[in-house]
ZADREN-84057 format. One record per residue (C-alpha): residue in one letter; x, y, z. Coordinates in steps of 0.5 Angstrom, whole numbers, padded with zeros to 4 digits. Example, Ala and Ser with C-alpha at 12.3 -4.5 7.8 and 13.67 -1.06 7.14 Angstrom:
<atoms>
ATOM domar  east north    up
ATOM     a  0025 -0009  0016
ATOM     s  0027 -0002  0014
</atoms>
This chain:
<atoms>
ATOM domar  east north    up
ATOM     m -0001 -0069 -0027
ATOM     d  0001 -0065 -0021
ATOM     k -0003 -0059 -0023
ATOM     f -0001 -0056 -0016
ATOM     g  0006 -0057 -0017
ATOM     d  0006 -0054 -0024
ATOM     m  0003 -0048 -0021
ATOM     d  0008 -0047 -0015
ATOM     l  0014 -0048 -0020
ATOM     f  0011 -0043 -0025
ATOM     v  0010 -0038 -0019
ATOM     r  0017 -0039 -0017
ATOM     i  0020 -0038 -0024
ATOM     v  0016 -0031 -0024
ATOM     k  0018 -0029 -0017
ATOM     s  0026 -0032 -0018
ATOM     g  0026 -0029 -0025
ATOM     g  0029 -0035 -0029
ATOM     l  0028 -0043 -0029
ATOM     a  0035 -0044 -0026
ATOM     a  0033 -0040 -0020
ATOM     a  0027 -0044 -0019
ATOM     g  0030 -0050 -0020
ATOM     r  0035 -0049 -0015
ATOM     e  0029 -0048 -0010
ATOM     v  0026 -0054 -0011
ATOM     g  0032 -0059 -0013
ATOM     l  0030 -0059 -0021
ATOM     s  0035 -0058 -0026
ATOM     p  0034 -0053 -0031
ATOM     a  0032 -0058 -0037
ATOM     s  0027 -0061 -0032
ATOM     v  0024 -0054 -0031
ATOM     s  0024 -0052 -0038
ATOM     a  0020 -0059 -0040
ATOM     r  0015 -0058 -0034
ATOM     l  0014 -0051 -0037
ATOM     t  0013 -0053 -0044
ATOM     g  0008 -0059 -0042
ATOM     l  0004 -0053 -0038
ATOM     e  0004 -0049 -0044
ATOM     q  0002 -0055 -0049
ATOM     r -0004 -0056 -0044
ATOM     f -0007 -0050 -0044
ATOM     d -0004 -0049 -0052
ATOM     a -0002 -0042 -0050
ATOM     r  0005 -0039 -0049
ATOM     l  0006 -0037 -0042
ATOM     l  0013 -0034 -0041
ATOM     n  0017 -0030 -0046
ATOM     r  0024 -0033 -0045
ATOM     t  0031 -0030 -0047
ATOM     t  0038 -0032 -0044
ATOM     r  0038 -0027 -0039
ATOM     r  0030 -0026 -0036
ATOM     v  0023 -0028 -0037
ATOM     s  0017 -0024 -0038
ATOM     l  0010 -0026 -0037
ATOM     t  0005 -0026 -0043
ATOM     e -0002 -0024 -0042
ATOM     e -0004 -0031 -0041
ATOM     g  0002 -0032 -0037
ATOM     q  0000 -0026 -0032
ATOM     a -0008 -0029 -0032
ATOM     f -0005 -0036 -0030
ATOM     y  0000 -0033 -0025
ATOM     e -0005 -0029 -0021
ATOM     a -0010 -0035 -0021
ATOM     s -0004 -0039 -0019
ATOM     i -0002 -0035 -0013
ATOM     s -0010 -0034 -0011
ATOM     i -0011 -0042 -0011
ATOM     l -0004 -0044 -0008
ATOM     t -0006 -0039 -0002
ATOM     e -0013 -0042 -0001
ATOM     v -0009 -0049 -0001
ATOM     a -0004 -0046  0004
ATOM     e -0010 -0043  0008
ATOM     l -0014 -0049  0008
ATOM     e -0008 -0053  0011
ATOM     n -0007 -0048  0016
ATOM     r -0014 -0049  0019
ATOM     l -0013 -0056  0019
ATOM     v -0007 -0056  0023
ATOM     s -0008 -0050  0027
ATOM     s -0014 -0048  0032
ATOM     r -0017 -0041  0031
ATOM     t -0013 -0039  0037
ATOM     q -0006 -0041  0034
ATOM     l -0006 -0038  0028
ATOM     a  0000 -0039  0023
ATOM     g  0003 -0037  0016
ATOM     q  0006 -0031  0013
ATOM     l  0002 -0024  0013
ATOM     n  0004 -0019  0007
ATOM     i  0002 -0012  0008
ATOM     t  0003 -0006  0004
ATOM     t  0002  0002  0006
ATOM     t  0004  0009  0006
ATOM     s  0011  0010  0009
ATOM     d  0008  0015  0015
ATOM     l  0002  0010  0016
ATOM     g  0007  0004  0016
ATOM     r  0012  0007  0021
ATOM     h  0007  0010  0026
ATOM     h  0001  0006  0026
ATOM     i  0001 -0001  0022
ATOM     a  0008 -0003  0025
ATOM     p  0006 -0003  0032
ATOM     v -0001 -0007  0030
ATOM     m  0004 -0012  0027
ATOM     s  0008 -0013  0033
ATOM     q  0001 -0014  0037
ATOM     l -0001 -0019  0032
ATOM     m  0006 -0023  0033
ATOM     k  0006 -0023  0040
ATOM     l -0001 -0025  0040
ATOM     h  0000 -0031  0035
ATOM     p  0007 -0033  0035
ATOM     g  0006 -0037  0029
ATOM     i  0005 -0031  0024
ATOM     t  0011 -0028  0020
ATOM     t  0010 -0021  0017
ATOM     h  0013 -0017  0011
ATOM     l  0011 -0010  0011
ATOM     h  0012 -0006  0004
ATOM     l  0012  0001  0005
ATOM     s  0010  0005 -0001
ATOM     d  0007  0012 -0003
ATOM     h  0005  0009 -0009
ATOM     i -0002  0005 -0010
ATOM     v  0001 -0002 -0012
ATOM     n -0002 -0008 -0015
ATOM     l -0004 -0013 -0009
ATOM     a -0003 -0019 -0014
ATOM     e  0004 -0018 -0016
ATOM     l  0007 -0017 -0010
ATOM     n  0002 -0023 -0007
ATOM     v  0000 -0018 -0001
ATOM     d -0006 -0020  0004
ATOM     v -0008 -0013  0006
ATOM     a -0006 -0006  0004
ATOM     v -0008  0000  0009
ATOM     r -0009  0006  0004
ATOM     i -0012  0013  0005
ATOM     g -0018  0014  0001
ATOM     k -0023  0008 -0002
ATOM     p -0020  0005 -0008
ATOM     t -0024  0005 -0014
ATOM     d -0022 -0002 -0016
ATOM     s -0029 -0006 -0016
ATOM     t -0025 -0012 -0015
ATOM     l -0022 -0011 -0009
ATOM     i -0026 -0011 -0002
ATOM     a -0025 -0004  0002
ATOM     k -0026 -0004  0010
ATOM     r -0026  0003  0013
ATOM     l -0022  0003  0019
ATOM     a -0022  0011  0021
ATOM     s -0024  0018  0019
ATOM     n -0019  0022  0016
ATOM     t -0018  0029  0013
ATOM     r -0012  0032  0010
ATOM     v -0009  0039  0013
ATOM     l -0004  0044  0011
ATOM     c  0001  0044  0017
ATOM     a  0008  0048  0018
ATOM     s  0013  0049  0024
ATOM     s  0012  0055  0029
ATOM     e  0019  0057  0027
ATOM     y  0017  0057  0019
ATOM     i  0011  0061  0021
ATOM     k  0015  0066  0025
ATOM     r  0020  0067  0019
ATOM     k  0015  0067  0013
ATOM     g  0008  0069  0016
ATOM     t  0001  0066  0016
ATOM     p -0002  0065  0009
ATOM     k -0009  0068  0010
ATOM     v -0013  0066  0004
ATOM     p -0011  0060 -0001
ATOM     s -0008  0064 -0006
ATOM     d -0002  0066 -0001
ATOM     l  0001  0059 -0002
ATOM     i  0004  0061 -0008
ATOM     k  0008  0066 -0004
ATOM     h  0010  0061  0001
ATOM     d  0015  0055  0001
ATOM     c  0011  0049 -0001
ATOM     l  0013  0042  0000
ATOM     a  0010  0037 -0005
ATOM     m  0009  0030 -0006
ATOM     f  0010  0026 -0013
ATOM     q  0006  0020 -0015
ATOM     l  0008  0016 -0021
ATOM     l  0013  0021 -0023
ATOM     k  0007  0026 -0023
ATOM     p  0008  0032 -0018
ATOM     m  0002  0033 -0014
ATOM     t  0002  0041 -0014
ATOM     r -0005  0042 -0015
ATOM     w -0008  0043 -0008
ATOM     h -0016  0043 -0008
ATOM     l -0019  0048 -0002
ATOM     s -0026  0049 -0001
ATOM     k -0030  0053  0004
ATOM     d -0037  0054  0005
ATOM     g -0038  0050 -0002
ATOM     v -0034  0055 -0006
ATOM     a -0028  0051 -0009
ATOM     e -0021  0054 -0011
ATOM     v -0015  0051 -0014
ATOM     v -0008  0053 -0012
ATOM     q -0002  0051 -0017
ATOM     i  0004  0051 -0012
ATOM     k  0011  0052 -0014
ATOM     p  0014  0047 -0009
ATOM     v  0021  0048 -0006
ATOM     r  0022  0041 -0005
ATOM     s  0019  0035 -0007
ATOM     t  0019  0027 -0006
ATOM     n  0015  0021 -0007
ATOM     d  0016  0019  0001
ATOM     g  0011  0022  0005
ATOM     a  0015  0021  0011
ATOM     l  0020  0026  0008
ATOM     v  0015  0031  0007
ATOM     r  0013  0031  0014
ATOM     q  0020  0031  0017
ATOM     w  0021  0037  0012
ATOM     a  0015  0041  0015
ATOM     l  0018  0039  0022
ATOM     d  0025  0042  0020
ATOM     g  0022  0049  0018
ATOM     r  0023  0048  0011
ATOM     g  0016  0050  0009
ATOM     i  0008  0048  0008
ATOM     a  0006  0041  0007
ATOM     l -0001  0038  0005
ATOM     k -0001  0032  0010
ATOM     s -0007  0027  0013
ATOM     m -0009  0028  0020
ATOM     v -0007  0021  0022
ATOM     d  0000  0022  0020
ATOM     i  0001  0029  0024
ATOM     a -0004  0028  0030
ATOM     d  0001  0027  0035
ATOM     d  0006  0033  0032
ATOM     l  0000  0038  0033
ATOM     k -0002  0036  0040
ATOM     s  0006  0037  0042
ATOM     k  0005  0043  0038
ATOM     r  0011  0041  0033
ATOM     l  0007  0043  0028
ATOM     v  0001  0048  0027
ATOM     r -0005  0048  0022
ATOM     v -0005  0053  0016
ATOM     l -0012  0055  0013
ATOM     k -0015  0051  0018
ATOM     n -0022  0053  0016
ATOM     y -0021  0050  0009
ATOM     s -0022  0043  0007
ATOM     l -0017  0040  0003
ATOM     g -0014  0035 -0002
ATOM     f -0010  0034 -0008
ATOM     q -0016  0033 -0013
ATOM     h -0023  0034 -0012
ATOM     g -0022  0037 -0005
ATOM     t -0030  0038 -0004
ATOM     e -0031  0030 -0004
ATOM     k -0033  0027  0002
ATOM     n -0029  0022  0006
ATOM     q -0023  0022  0000
ATOM     a -0018  0021  0006
ATOM     d -0021  0016  0010
ATOM     i -0017  0010  0012
ATOM     y -0019  0003  0009
ATOM     a -0016 -0004  0010
ATOM     v -0016 -0007  0003
ATOM     y -0015 -0014  0001
ATOM     p -0017 -0018 -0005
ATOM     s -0024 -0020 -0007
ATOM     r -0024 -0028 -0006
ATOM     q -0029 -0032 -0002
ATOM     h -0025 -0035  0004
ATOM     v -0021 -0029  0007
ATOM     p -0015 -0032  0011
ATOM     e -0016 -0032  0019
ATOM     r -0010 -0028  0020
ATOM     v -0012 -0023  0015
ATOM     r -0019 -0022  0019
ATOM     v -0015 -0022  0026
ATOM     f -0010 -0017  0023
ATOM     i -0016 -0012  0021
ATOM     e -0020 -0013  0027
ATOM     l -0013 -0011  0031
ATOM     l -0013 -0005  0026
ATOM     e -0020 -0003  0028
ATOM     a -0019 -0003  0035
ATOM     h -0012  0001  0034
ATOM     f -0015  0007  0030
ATOM     k -0021  0007  0035
ATOM     a -0017  0008  0041
</atoms>
C-alpha cells in the first residue's frame, strides 16, 4: 500500500482537473488512475471526488484529504531536501502571494535576492489584492497588509504601516485641497473592490473622533497598483498604504491629503490595522527556505 503515492496522485488529479491529465503526468492509464482513486475511497469509506465526464470537484471529505496531503507531501519533500542539502545550499520551490503593489515594489526584489543567494531555489509569485486560501494555492508565504484573523495561520510582523489619502499635485491644483473629510464627497475618488464589494466607506479619525465618508468613486478596480497609477496620472484621490507610495511622496509625484487623520477602509481607529505581515501555514516544521525568505523580508523593510 503506497500511501504517499496515493496522496501524490490525488493531489495531481485535483490540480490538473481530471484523472486522464494526472495519469499522463505519472505514466498511468485513466483506468489505472480510476482504480487507484476507487481504492483510496474504499480505504476511507468516503467519497473524495465528484466525477463527471468533464471535470472533478472535491467533496467535503476530499477537501480535508487534499489539504492534509499537500501538508504531508511538503514536509516529506522538505525532509528530503534537508537530507541532501546543507543549510547554505537551499533548494526547492517557494510559492508566495501578496498584493500587486507590494509584489512589484518590495517582494519581487527580495525574491531575486533569495535566488541569488541560493540558486537551487525556484520561486512563484501570485499577485492578488484578494485574500487567497493558502492551502488551495499551495502557498508557502503570504505577505499581507493587516494581521489575519485566521487563528490557524502564523503571522510575523515585518513592518509598521499606515493608510493615507494621496493625489497628484496636478489634481490638487485643478480640484483644490479637501479640508475636512466631508469634502471628499465633492472630489474625484478612486476606489478598490474586493470580492466584488466596493470599498467605498472610508473611515477617518482625528483626536479620538471617528467619521465615515461614503465616497462615490469616479473609477474603481480590484487592482491596487492601478489605483496608484490613476492617482499618479491625476485622476483623483486614492486611499493607499504608505508602504506602497513612500517613494512617490518622497519624489513629490504624490502629495498627502487630510494628513492629520488616521484612515482605513473599516474600523479606522484600530491600531496597526495596516502593518505588514508574513503569513504562513501553521505547521510544526517550517521549511528552511521559508525561514530565510522571511529573514530577508525583515531586513528589506527595516532598510
